C-alpha positions as CSV (number, residue, x, y, z in Angstrom):
1,M,0.0,0.0,-0.1
2,E,1.1,3.6,-0.5
3,R,2.5,5.2,2.7
4,P,0.5,8.2,3.6
5,S,2.1,11.6,4.8
6,W,1.4,11.0,8.5
7,A,3.2,7.5,8.3
8,P,6.8,8.1,8.8
9,D,9.4,6.0,7.3
10,G,10.3,2.9,9.5
11,I,6.7,2.5,10.6
12,D,5.7,-1.3,9.6
13,L,2.3,-0.7,8.0
14,D,1.7,-4.6,8.3
15,R,1.7,-4.7,11.9
16,P,-1.1,-3.5,14.1
17,S,-0.6,-0.5,16.6
18,S,-2.4,-0.2,19.7
19,A,-2.5,3.6,19.1
20,R,-4.0,3.2,15.6
21,V,-6.5,0.7,17.0
22,Y,-7.7,3.2,19.5
23,D,-7.8,5.8,16.7
24,Y,-10.2,3.4,14.7
25,F,-12.4,3.0,17.6
26,L,-12.7,6.7,17.8
27,G,-13.6,7.0,14.3
28,G,-10.4,8.5,13.1
29,A,-8.4,8.2,9.7
30,H,-5.1,7.4,11.2
31,N,-5.2,3.7,10.8
32,F,-4.9,0.8,8.5
33,A,-6.6,-2.4,7.4
34,I,-4.4,-4.4,10.0
35,D,-5.5,-2.2,12.9
36,R,-9.0,-2.3,11.8
37,Q,-8.9,-6.2,11.7
38,L,-7.6,-6.2,15.4
39,A,-10.2,-3.8,16.4
40,E,-13.0,-6.0,15.2
41,A,-11.5,-9.0,16.7
42,I,-11.3,-7.2,20.1
43,S,-15.0,-6.1,19.8
44,S,-15.9,-9.7,19.1
45,M,-14.7,-10.5,22.5
46,T,-15.6,-7.3,24.6
47,P,-18.5,-5.6,22.5
48,N,-18.5,-2.6,24.9
49,V,-14.8,-1.7,24.4
50,G,-15.5,0.9,21.8
51,D,-18.2,2.7,23.7
52,T,-15.8,2.7,26.7
53,M,-13.1,4.4,24.4
54,R,-15.3,7.0,23.0
55,A,-16.7,7.9,26.5
56,N,-13.1,8.5,27.6
57,R,-12.6,10.7,24.5
58,S,-15.9,12.7,25.4
59,F,-14.5,13.2,29.0
60,L,-11.4,14.5,27.5
61,R,-13.3,17.0,25.5
62,R,-15.6,18.3,28.6
63,A,-12.4,18.4,30.9
64,V,-10.5,20.3,28.4
65,Q,-13.2,22.8,27.8
66,F,-13.7,23.1,31.7
67,L,-10.0,23.5,32.2
68,V,-9.9,26.4,29.6
69,S,-12.9,27.9,31.1
70,E,-10.8,28.1,34.4
71,G,-8.2,29.9,32.7
72,V,-5.8,27.0,32.1
73,T,-4.1,27.1,28.5
74,Q,-1.3,24.7,29.1
75,F,-1.6,21.1,28.9
76,L,0.8,18.1,29.5
77,D,-0.9,14.9,28.2
78,V,0.8,12.0,29.4
79,G,-0.1,8.6,27.9
80,S,-1.5,10.5,24.9
81,G,-1.4,7.9,22.0
82,I,-2.1,9.6,18.3
83,P,-3.3,13.0,18.7
84,T,-6.3,12.9,16.4
85,V,-10.1,13.1,16.4
86,G,-10.7,15.9,18.8
87,N,-7.6,15.6,20.9
88,V,-6.3,18.0,23.5
89,H,-4.7,20.7,21.1
90,E,-8.0,20.7,18.9
91,V,-10.3,21.1,21.8
92,A,-8.1,23.6,23.8
93,Q,-7.1,25.8,20.6
94,E,-10.7,26.0,19.6
95,A,-11.6,27.5,23.0
96,D,-8.5,29.7,23.2
97,P,-6.1,29.8,20.2
98,S,-3.2,30.6,22.6
99,S,-3.3,27.1,24.1
100,R,-0.2,25.0,24.1
101,V,0.1,21.3,24.4
102,V,2.8,18.6,25.0
103,Y,1.9,15.2,24.3
104,V,4.0,12.2,25.9
105,D,3.8,8.7,24.9
106,V,6.0,5.6,25.6
107,D,4.9,4.0,22.4
108,P,7.5,5.0,19.6
109,I,4.9,4.3,16.8
110,A,2.4,6.7,18.5
111,V,5.2,9.2,19.0
112,S,6.3,8.9,15.2
113,H,2.9,9.3,13.9
114,S,2.3,12.3,16.5
115,K,5.2,14.3,15.1
116,A,4.2,13.8,11.5
117,I,0.7,14.9,12.2
118,L,1.7,17.9,14.3
119,D,4.6,19.0,12.1
120,G,4.5,22.8,11.7
121,D,2.1,23.4,14.8
122,A,4.3,25.6,16.9
123,R,1.9,25.3,19.9
124,T,2.4,21.5,20.2
125,A,5.1,19.2,21.1
126,V,5.6,15.4,21.2
127,V,7.7,13.7,23.8
128,H,8.7,10.2,23.8
129,A,9.0,9.1,27.5
130,D,7.5,6.7,30.0
131,A,4.8,7.8,32.4
132,R,6.8,6.4,35.2
133,D,9.9,8.7,34.4
134,V,8.2,11.9,35.8
135,D,11.8,13.7,36.3
136,E,12.5,12.8,32.8
137,I,9.2,14.4,31.5
138,L,9.3,17.5,33.6
139,A,13.0,18.1,32.6
140,D,12.6,17.5,28.7
141,T,13.7,20.3,26.7
142,A,10.4,20.4,24.7
143,V,8.3,20.5,27.7
144,R,10.4,23.4,29.2
145,D,10.3,25.2,26.0
146,L,6.7,25.2,25.5
147,L,5.1,25.3,28.7
148,D,5.5,28.2,31.3
149,F,6.2,26.7,34.9
150,E,5.3,29.9,36.3
151,S,1.6,29.6,35.4
152,P,-0.9,26.7,36.0
153,I,-0.6,23.8,33.9
154,A,-3.1,20.9,33.3
155,V,-1.7,17.3,33.6
156,L,-3.9,14.7,31.9
157,L,-3.7,11.0,32.7
158,L,-6.7,9.7,30.8
159,G,-6.4,6.0,30.7
160,V,-2.6,5.5,31.1
161,L,-2.4,4.7,34.9
162,H,-4.2,1.5,34.6
163,F,-1.3,0.1,32.8
164,V,1.1,0.9,35.7
165,P,1.3,-1.9,38.2
166,D,0.8,-1.3,42.1
167,S,4.8,-2.1,42.4
168,D,5.5,1.2,40.2
169,D,3.4,3.2,42.6
170,P,1.0,5.0,40.3
171,A,-0.1,7.4,43.3
172,G,3.6,8.4,43.6
173,I,3.7,9.1,39.9
174,V,0.8,11.4,40.4
175,A,2.3,13.1,43.4
176,K,5.5,13.8,41.6
177,L,3.5,15.5,38.8
178,R,1.5,17.3,41.3
179,D,4.5,18.8,43.1
180,G,6.3,19.5,39.7
181,V,3.6,21.9,38.5
182,P,2.6,25.4,39.9
183,A,-0.2,26.0,42.5
184,G,-3.4,26.4,40.5
185,S,-2.6,23.7,38.2
186,Y,-4.9,20.7,37.6
187,I,-4.5,16.8,37.5
188,A,-7.2,15.0,35.4
189,L,-7.4,11.2,35.8
190,V,-9.3,8.3,34.3
191,N,-8.6,4.6,35.4
192,V,-10.6,1.5,35.1
193,T,-12.3,0.1,38.1
194,H,-13.8,-3.1,39.4
195,E,-16.4,-1.5,41.3
196,D,-20.1,-1.6,40.1
197,Q,-18.9,-4.2,37.3
198,P,-20.7,-7.5,36.7
199,P,-18.3,-10.6,37.2
200,E,-18.1,-11.1,33.4
201,V,-17.0,-7.7,32.6
202,I,-14.2,-8.2,35.3
203,E,-13.2,-11.5,33.9
204,A,-13.0,-9.9,30.4
205,Q,-10.6,-7.2,31.6
206,K,-8.4,-9.8,33.3
207,L,-7.5,-11.1,29.8
208,S,-5.3,-8.1,29.4
209,G,-2.9,-10.1,31.5
210,R,-2.1,-12.2,28.5
211,T,-0.6,-9.1,26.8
212,G,2.5,-7.2,27.5
213,T,0.4,-4.2,29.0
214,P,-2.0,-5.7,31.6
215,I,-4.7,-3.6,32.9
216,H,-4.8,-3.2,36.6
217,L,-8.4,-2.5,38.0
218,R,-8.6,-0.1,40.9
219,S,-11.1,0.8,43.7
220,R,-12.6,4.2,44.3
221,E,-10.5,4.4,47.5
222,E,-7.3,3.6,45.5
223,L,-8.1,6.3,43.0
224,L,-9.0,9.0,45.4
225,A,-5.7,8.4,47.0
226,Q,-4.0,9.4,43.7
227,F,-5.6,12.9,44.2
228,A,-4.1,13.4,47.6
229,G,-2.8,17.1,47.7
230,T,-5.5,18.4,45.4
231,E,-8.9,19.6,45.9
232,L,-11.6,17.6,43.8
233,V,-13.7,19.7,41.5
234,E,-17.5,18.7,41.3
235,P,-18.9,16.2,41.0
236,G,-15.8,14.5,42.3
237,L,-14.6,11.1,41.2
238,V,-17.5,9.3,39.1
239,H,-18.2,7.0,36.4
240,I,-17.0,8.6,33.2
241,P,-20.6,9.7,31.9
242,L,-21.3,11.5,35.2
243,W,-18.5,14.0,35.0
244,R,-20.3,17.2,33.9
245,P,-22.3,15.7,30.9
246,D,-23.3,18.3,28.3
247,S,-26.9,17.3,28.9
248,P,-28.7,14.9,31.2
249,L,-29.9,13.0,28.1
250,D,-26.2,12.1,27.5
251,V,-26.3,9.8,30.6
252,D,-27.9,6.4,30.2
253,D,-29.4,4.4,32.9
254,R,-26.2,2.3,33.4
255,P,-23.3,4.9,33.5
256,E,-21.2,2.3,35.3
257,R,-21.1,0.0,32.3
258,F,-18.1,2.0,30.8
259,G,-16.0,0.6,33.7
260,A,-13.9,3.6,34.4
261,L,-13.8,6.4,37.1
262,A,-12.9,10.0,36.1
263,G,-12.1,13.1,38.2
264,I,-10.2,16.4,38.1
265,G,-8.3,17.9,41.0
266,R,-7.2,21.4,41.7
267,V,-3.4,21.6,43.1
């Protein structure tokens, strides 16, 4: 197949990428047939997975709009994937064109695609780093050049820490990020949970243990601990659709079915 402009040389187009699979579930155009085939296979085993990913992206939009309304125009998106289909810079810059965004991801494929897609956008940057390496992220030249650490910064951790095992201290990761940004900054989190979930959903999520990136389900109490040192904004830590929905009609009678909790804390 012909290599599109957003697919850098060196990227194997015949192997699926988790970042491109996510893009496909969101209705994006940055994916290939091999990614779509894997996405359909995943859907056949866990039919709700696409809805969950789209709910997470909807929360991202609402969260960024809220943060810009609070005067925050700097964003550090850790575990960003491919920045496409209503991602942070699009939402933030629509609300305030001066908004600046640094995307951070550990997946070299996602980083390569991101750099190609964002080439020429002076208000965005892409950093290849592991979410666990907070010191490296905060000291990165691209981060320091683009973000002003004298003004509030929104740190987004939307669906990345449930890939971090307890042995790597996810609450400690959040604490280091919290302590590394100025007062008045915000921390936004999404993490999958076992609370309010039927046994079959929990068993399906446990299948991730067969991959190189198993998912770690966490309780509300464990996730609240990650907000230590911040003040949770209303409505607190809730199932994704319940966090400031655009309309009550956007919340169905089973908001817990998306299997993840979301919240934002002010530093």
